[in-house]
C-alpha positions in Angstrom: -22.8 -3.5 59.3 -21.4 -3.4 55.8 -17.9 -2.2 55.1 -17.9 1.1 53.1 -16.0 0.8 49.8 -13.5 3.5 48.9 -14.3 3.9 45.3 -11.7 6.6 44.8 -8.9 4.3 46.1 -10.1 1.4 44.0 -10.2 3.6 40.9 -6.7 5.0 41.6 -5.4 1.4 42.0 -7.0 0.4 38.7 -5.5 3.4 36.9 -2.1 2.7 38.4 -2.3 -0.9 37.2 -3.4 0.2 33.7 -0.5 2.6 33.6 1.9 -0.1 34.6 0.6 -2.5 32.0 0.9 0.1 29.3 4.4 1.0 30.3 5.4 -2.7 30.3 3.8 -3.1 26.8 5.8 -0.1 25.5 9.0 -1.6 27.0 8.3 -5.0 25.4 7.7 -3.4 22.0 11.0 -1.6 22.3 12.7 -4.8 23.2 11.2 -6.5 20.1 12.4 -3.7 17.9 15.9 -4.0 19.3 16.0 -7.8 19.2 14.9 -8.0 15.6 17.5 -5.5 14.6 14.8 -3.0 13.5 16.4 -0.4 15.7 19.0 0.1 12.9 16.2 1.5 10.7 15.4 5.2 10.9 12.1 6.0 12.7 10.3 7.0 9.5 11.1 3.7 7.8 10.2 1.7 10.8 6.9 3.6 11.1 6.2 3.1 7.4 6.8 -0.7 7.6 4.5 -1.0 10.7 1.8 1.2 9.0 1.9 -1.1 5.9 1.5 -4.2 8.1 -1.4 -2.7 10.0 -3.1 -1.5 6.9 -2.6 -4.8 5.0 -5.7 -6.7 4.0 -3.7 -9.7 2.7 -4.5 -12.5 5.1 -1.8 -14.8 3.7 0.9 -12.1 4.2 -0.3 -11.5 7.7 -0.2 -15.3 8.4 3.3 -15.5 7.0 4.4 -12.6 9.2 2.8 -14.2 12.2 4.5 -17.6 11.5 7.9 -15.9 11.0 7.5 -14.0 14.3 6.5 -17.2 16.1 9.6 -18.9 14.8 11.8 -16.0 15.8 10.5 -16.2 19.4 10.9 -20.0 19.5 14.5 -19.7 18.3 15.2 -17.2 21.1 13.6 -19.4 23.7 15.7 -22.4 22.6 18.9 -20.4 22.7 18.1 -19.1 26.2 17.3 -22.6 27.4 20.5 -24.0 25.9 22.5 -21.2 27.5 20.8 -21.9 30.9 21.7 -25.6 30.6 25.3 -25.0 29.5 26.6 -22.9 32.3 24.7 -21.7 35.4 26.4 -18.4 35.7 26.2 -17.4 32.0 22.7 -18.9 31.7 21.3 -16.4 34.1 23.1 -13.5 32.5 22.3 -14.4 28.9 18.5 -14.0 28.7 18.5 -10.7 30.4 21.6 -9.5 28.8 20.7 -10.0 25.2 20.0 -7.3 22.6 16.3 -7.2 23.7 17.1 -6.4 27.3 20.2 -4.3 26.8 19.1 -2.0 24.0 15.4 -1.7 24.9 15.9 1.7 26.6 17.6 3.2 23.6 14.8 1.9 21.3 12.2 3.7 23.3 13.9 7.0 23.6 
């Protein structure tokens, strides 16, 4: 005999997973804002900059922004790797204790 599927439970699990993913994305965006120093901007200015970027049709400008962002994340990854190799105790504390992790809560709220 076939096992009866509990569609309600499956749907609830999928909704919970979607909610978790959205919350993680919002947290990561807040961490990016803090890590780049954009949390020093007032909310209106930051929103204006983001709206300008989203509405931009200039492909070369978008590519330049993408390249600059990629370089930013590569620098951060190299710094974290260097810190991890330098001292075991500070290496584990540094990546989670940087501006992205420490100020992320204030950037979201």
